[in-house]
C-alpha positions, 0 to 999 in steps of 0.5 A: 652852944648847941643847935637846939638852943637856936629856935629850930624845929625838931625836924630840922634838928633831926636832919642836922643830927643825922649829918653828925653835927652838934655845934653851930659855927660862929656865923651860924650862931649869929645868923640863925637867930637874926634871920629867924627874927625876920631881920635882913642880914649882911653877913661875912665870914671866912670861906669854909665856916658854914655860911650855907647852913647859916641861911638854909637852916633858918630859911627852912624854919621860916617857911615851914612855920608858915605853910600856905593853905591853898595847896599852891606852891609859888616860889617863896624863897630864892637863893642866887649863886654865881656858879653852877657848882655853888648852886648845886652845893646850896641845893643839896644843903636845902635838901639835906636839912629839909628832908623831914619837911613838906617843902619842895626845892629846885636847882636851875643853872645853865649848861644843861637842858632847860626843859626838865627845869621847866617841868619841875617849876610847873609842879611847884617849888617852895625854894628855888636855887638859881644862877642869874643867867638861867633864872632870867631865861626862865623869866623871859619864857614866863616859866617862873613867877617871883612875885611871891618871894618872901626870902631872898638870899644872895650867896657869894655876892662878891663873886657875883659882882666880880663876874659882872652879874650886877645888871642881871641882879637888878633885873631879878630885883625888879621881879620881886616884891619891894625890899620892905615886903621881903626878907633879904640875906646877903652872904659874902666871904669878903666885904668890899665897898661895892658889896656894902653899896649893893647891900644899901640898895637891896637890904632894909636896915640889915643886921651886920654879922662879921665873924672874922676880920674882913678879907682874912684867911683861916688860922688852920691854913699854913701859907707859904710862897715859893719864888721860882721862874715862870718857865720852871713852875710846872717842873717845881709843882711836879717835883713837890707833888712827887717828893711830898707824895701829895695825893689830893691837890687843887691847883689854880691857874689864871685862865681856862687855856692855862688850866688845860695846858697844865693838866696836860703837862702834869699828865705827861709827867705821870701825874693824873690830872683833870681841868675844870673851868667854865668852858667844860660841860656840866657833865665833864665838870661833875665827872672831874670833881667826882674822880678827884674826890674818889682818888682817880685823879690826883690833881684838879686844875681849876680857874677861880670861877669853876672852883667857887662852890667846890666843897671837898672834905678835908682837902689837904693842899691848894696850890696857886700856880699863878696868883690871881689878879684880884687879891680877894680871890686869893682868900677864896682860893686857899679857903678850899682847904683848912675848912671846918677846923681841919688843917690845910696847906696853901702854896703859891708859886710866884715869878718875878712878873707877879711881885706886885700881885703878891704885894697886893695880896699881902696888903689885903691880908695886912701881913707878909707871907713866908717866902722860901726858895727851893734848892735847885729852883732858884730864880734867875736874877737876869730875868726881867718882869713882863706884863701879865697876860689878861685873864678873867680877873683883869677886867675888874669888878665893873666890866660886863662878863663874857656875853657868850653865855648861851653855850655853857661857857660861863659858870653861871651862864644861861642855857646850853646844850651840854649835858650834866646832872648838877650833882655836887659834893656835900658840905664838908664835915669836921669838928661836928660843925654844919657846913 
């Protein structure tokens, strides 16, 4: 199947071709015709399988088919994302595939000044990509009108629930036309009962699109577990990076403080590393990602929230320095590698404290992960398991997120004074598939 069989316009096909893509991914092949038919969609697929283009392409098509005649530009399509990085990625996808169309788009998120966003909204935008917190800031200041939204997209809806955005989502829904007066698309890397409950409230007789079995990982990712004592994890990580000459490694920690500490420790080991998390300004996060992509930084240490939406072309290695408390986050983490048909490697360093977390992950995946003890780093059998200190994920799905949103401390948070430019990596290429 090729893109030109999906009902997309010549202008959109031209933009796709300019990116080097010829074949839609399975989720795109299923979602694009369904969205173009005007149906609501509940779609799930593994991270890295092209969900973003799965909704941006038909969204652009539908809006361009029905231009407004009076010259005004009300917001006609709204895309909600949980994090700044994901908003930037989606916004870039809209701009890339809509470059030959007379449509205007804007990206709004917290952690940067609000006035430039207000100015752009006043000029008029057809497509608005936003994080919930900053969108509500604009709504409270009456700088955005959502009463004419025709298409609503909730991207990475599972992460929005994890981050406690459900109350903000409900507030946004109250500003939109009724669900039978708009088209709603809900995309998620994983499906949970909570996601299905949310879909029942927001979607109108949705079409279910699930390309992969729920909560699975890509076959292109080689996964393995290294059992090691907690106090030797950093030593083992440095050893593995040096011994195997890994040049680009994304490392996950459970907390922001842990990310900072590990990046500093790796630097003392002679390895260039940077940390990226919600307490970093948008400018610092953008610089760290750019340095990681161009090779100035060898190791990027990240928390789950900050890494959501990172799209790094052909990233070879992901390391779980600490296992996540929420098993689904394991799927999201390792989905940063092995994207678009490329091969990747996901390594988890597991101490005795994390044995239950590992069992939960294996239960979710419905299989045992291969385990290996590296010589010289054998776990001490005399060490007893200790409770894991609370991190972000320990608060569960139903708890409210950090309310200190006003200073850019939350990835999808509200207004802050830190500077930043909102640039993000373009969707990764490979196998002639659109990301």
